[in-house]
C-alpha positions in Angstrom: -178.4 41.3 -53.2 -180.8 41.6 -50.3 -179.5 45.1 -49.4 -179.9 46.2 -53.1 -183.6 45.0 -53.1 -184.3 46.8 -49.8 -182.7 50.0 -51.0 -184.4 49.8 -54.3 -187.8 49.4 -52.6 -187.1 52.4 -50.3 -185.9 54.5 -53.2 -188.9 53.5 -55.3 -191.2 54.6 -52.5 -189.4 58.0 -52.4 -189.7 58.2 -56.2 -193.5 57.7 -56.1 -193.9 60.2 -53.2 -191.8 62.8 -55.2 -193.9 62.2 -58.3 -197.1 62.7 -56.3 -195.8 65.9 -54.7 -194.7 67.4 -58.1 -197.8 69.7 -58.3 -197.2 71.2 -54.9 -193.4 71.8 -55.1 -192.1 71.2 -58.6 -188.5 72.1 -58.0 -188.1 70.0 -54.9 -189.9 67.1 -56.6 -187.7 67.3 -59.6 -184.5 67.2 -57.4 -185.9 64.3 -55.4 -186.7 62.4 -58.6 -183.2 63.1 -59.9 -181.6 62.1 -56.7 -183.7 58.9 -56.4 -183.0 57.8 -59.9 -179.3 58.5 -59.3 -179.5 56.5 -56.1 -181.1 53.5 -57.9 -178.4 53.6 -60.5 -175.6 53.6 -58.0 -177.3 50.9 -55.9 -177.3 48.6 -58.8 -173.9 49.7 -60.3 -171.7 50.5 -57.3 -168.5 50.4 -59.2 -169.5 53.6 -61.0 -169.9 55.3 -57.6 -166.4 54.3 -56.8 -165.1 55.7 -60.1 -166.9 59.0 -59.4 -165.5 59.1 -55.9 -162.0 58.5 -57.3 -162.5 61.3 -59.7 -163.5 63.6 -56.8 -160.4 62.5 -54.9 -162.2 60.3 -52.4 -161.3 56.7 -51.8 -164.6 54.9 -51.9 -168.0 55.6 -53.4 -169.8 55.1 -50.1 -167.6 57.8 -48.5 -168.6 60.2 -51.3 -172.3 59.6 -50.8 -171.9 60.0 -47.0 -170.2 63.4 -47.5 -173.0 64.4 -50.0 -175.6 63.2 -47.5 -174.1 65.3 -44.7 -174.1 68.5 -46.8 -177.7 67.9 -48.0 -178.8 67.3 -44.4 -177.1 70.5 -43.2 -178.8 72.4 -46.0 -182.2 70.9 -45.1 -181.6 71.8 -41.5 -180.8 75.4 -42.4 -183.9 75.6 -44.5 -186.1 74.3 -41.7 -184.5 76.7 -39.3 -185.1 79.7 -41.6 -188.7 78.7 -42.1 -189.4 78.3 -38.4 -187.7 81.7 -37.8 -190.0 83.3 -40.4 -193.1 81.7 -38.9 -192.1 82.9 -35.4 -191.8 86.4 -36.7 -195.2 86.2 -38.3 -196.8 84.8 -35.2 -195.1 87.6 -33.1 -196.5 90.3 -35.4 -200.0 88.7 -35.2 -199.9 88.5 -31.4 -198.8 92.2 -31.2 -201.7 93.2 -33.5 -204.1 91.2 -31.4 -202.8 92.7 -28.2 -203.2 96.2 -29.6 -206.7 95.4 -30.9 -207.7 94.1 -27.4 -206.3 97.2 -25.8 -208.2 99.5 -28.1 -211.5 97.6 -27.6 -211.1 97.8 -23.8 -210.5 101.5 -24.0 -213.6 102.1 -26.1 -215.8 99.9 -23.9 -217.8 101.8 -21.2 
């Protein structure tokens, strides 16, 4: 019961945060709201998680959610990696332009 209350409080905080962020990133906020509501449901009715896991061919509901969590974490990590790589390419292009501009200004200076 204590674990359910703690998990519910944490999921509720995530739900509020996702709702606040809806204007900035609607798709991500919608998925976060859906995942949070699903999480709250399965926290309070864990037997349904076990049924869902058995339908998927996995023994326990907890195992199913651990597998889902690993996949979601890997997707988030890939997303962050791609964003950092894109930002690095933009910074490289800006630095090149700045270096060329500085070279041109030095050549034109007396």
